[in-house]
C-alpha positions in Angstrom: 90.9 76.5 40.1 87.3 75.4 40.3 84.5 76.3 42.7 81.7 73.7 43.1 78.9 76.1 44.2 75.2 76.4 44.5 73.6 79.7 43.6 70.9 79.7 46.4 73.1 78.3 49.2 74.8 80.7 51.8 78.2 78.8 52.2 79.1 79.0 48.6 78.0 82.6 48.3 80.5 83.1 51.3 83.3 81.6 49.1 82.3 83.7 46.0 82.3 87.0 47.9 85.8 86.1 49.4 87.1 85.6 45.9 85.4 88.7 44.7 87.0 90.6 47.6 90.4 89.3 47.0 90.1 90.0 43.3 90.9 86.5 42.5 89.6 85.9 38.8 89.8 82.9 36.5 88.1 80.5 38.9 85.7 78.2 37.1 82.3 78.2 38.7 80.6 75.0 38.7 76.9 75.1 39.8 75.6 71.9 41.8 71.9 71.0 41.8 71.3 70.4 45.4 67.7 70.0 45.1 68.2 67.3 42.4 70.8 65.5 44.6 73.7 66.1 42.3 75.8 66.4 45.4 75.2 62.9 46.5 76.6 61.1 43.4 79.8 59.4 43.7 81.8 61.8 41.3 81.0 64.7 43.6 81.5 62.5 46.8 85.2 61.9 45.4 85.7 65.7 45.9 83.9 65.9 49.3 83.0 62.8 51.1 80.5 64.8 53.1 78.5 65.8 50.0 78.4 69.5 50.7 79.3 72.6 49.0 81.3 74.7 48.4 84.3 72.8 47.3 87.5 74.6 46.0 89.4 72.4 43.6 92.8 73.5 42.9 94.9 73.0 39.8 96.7 69.9 41.2 93.4 68.3 42.1 93.5 68.9 45.5 89.9 69.6 47.0 89.4 72.0 50.0 86.0 71.9 51.5 84.4 73.9 54.6 84.1 77.5 54.0 86.5 78.5 56.8 89.2 76.3 55.1 88.6 78.0 51.7 88.9 81.4 53.5 92.2 80.5 54.9 93.6 79.2 51.6 92.5 82.5 49.7 94.1 84.4 52.5 97.4 82.6 52.2 97.7 82.7 48.5 96.8 86.3 48.4 97.2 88.2 51.7 96.0 91.4 50.4 93.3 92.9 50.8 93.2 91.3 54.3 90.2 89.6 55.2 91.2 87.5 58.4 93.1 90.0 60.6 96.4 92.0 60.5 97.8 90.9 63.8 97.3 88.5 66.5 94.5 90.1 68.4 92.6 91.1 65.0 93.0 87.4 63.8 91.6 86.0 66.9 88.6 88.4 67.2 87.8 87.7 63.5 87.7 84.1 63.9 85.9 84.4 67.2 83.0 86.3 65.5 83.0 84.3 62.2 82.7 81.1 64.4 79.9 82.6 66.6 77.9 83.8 63.4 78.4 80.4 62.0 77.4 78.4 65.0 74.6 80.7 66.5 73.1 82.2 63.3 73.8 80.4 60.1 73.6 77.0 61.3 70.3 77.3 63.2 68.9 79.1 60.1 69.8 76.0 58.1 68.2 73.5 60.7 65.2 75.7 60.8 64.9 75.7 56.9 65.5 72.0 56.5 63.3 70.7 59.5 60.3 73.1 58.8 60.1 73.1 55.0 61.0 69.3 54.5 63.3 70.6 51.5 65.8 67.5 52.0 63.1 65.1 53.4 64.4 62.5 50.7 67.7 62.4 52.5 67.0 63.2 56.2 64.1 63.1 58.7 62.9 66.6 59.5 61.9 67.2 63.0 59.4 70.3 63.0 59.8 71.1 66.7 63.6 71.1 66.3 63.2 73.4 63.2 61.0 76.0 65.1 63.3 75.9 68.2 66.3 76.6 65.7 64.5 79.5 64.3 64.2 81.0 67.7 68.1 80.4 68.4 68.7 82.3 65.2 66.5 85.2 66.3 68.1 85.3 69.6 71.4 86.1 68.2 70.3 89.4 66.5 70.5 91.6 69.7 73.9 90.4 70.2 75.1 91.3 66.7 73.1 94.6 67.2 75.2 95.4 70.3 78.5 94.5 68.5 77.7 96.8 65.6 76.5 99.5 67.8 80.2 99.6 69.0 82.1 98.9 65.8 81.7 99.7 62.1 82.3 96.0 61.1 81.3 92.7 62.7 84.9 92.0 64.0 85.8 95.4 64.8 86.9 98.3 62.6 88.2 96.3 59.6 86.1 94.4 57.0 86.8 90.7 57.4 85.3 87.2 56.4 83.1 87.8 59.6 81.2 90.4 57.7 80.8 87.9 54.8 79.5 85.2 56.9 77.2 87.5 58.8 75.7 89.0 55.4 75.1 85.7 53.9 73.6 84.2 56.8 71.2 87.2 57.6 70.1 87.2 53.8 69.6 83.3 53.9 67.6 84.0 57.0 64.8 85.3 54.6 63.7 81.7 54.0 62.6 81.4 57.4 61.4 85.0 57.6 63.9 86.2 59.7 64.1 90.0 59.0 66.2 92.9 60.0 63.7 95.2 61.5 63.8 98.7 62.8 64.5 97.1 66.2 68.2 96.8 64.7 69.4 100.1 63.3 73.1 99.1 63.7 72.4 95.9 61.8 70.5 98.0 59.1 73.3 100.5 58.9 75.9 97.8 58.5 73.7 95.8 56.0 73.4 99.0 53.8 77.3 99.3 53.8 77.6 95.4 52.8 75.1 95.9 49.8 77.3 98.7 48.4 80.3 96.6 48.1 81.0 95.1 44.7 81.4 91.6 46.1 77.7 91.7 47.1 76.7 90.5 43.7 79.3 87.9 43.4 
């Protein structure tokens, strides 16, 4: 398999962490130069028409984009250690929290970054006002995550899951918009320290 990645981007990091947690080795890592527009070239668009990373290319040439789909594929080919829930309820809660974090934290952080910095102004029209609003929306999710982690050891409950991976990569990417885990959020700080101690943290 090959993983088309980008070292500084949060979604490829989510996939790399999942591979590490699963102990799946032998995957060729191919770094894509996003700033240079390598993802916009025809040869990459053949793998993902939306020109986004990550893309997991299977040995038969099949290309799987979208991080949640990559999570699902890895879970199916290697069920243990389980990352997406062990029964119907746990699976539903894991997907619920993973989607919440993706939509309410990671996506607004990305919009804030893109629209306030103009990093991709060569391929989009930045709207600074929307970027600022998106940053506020991301910050507004932190008390919700804090409340959840006050009740549970991990994001989706009492079992480490892809929701933890998504939350970690989102929060660390949040540094680009000065989103910080302050002392106002002790449960998130406790959880974050746990995440940094996992071997997959440096994947």
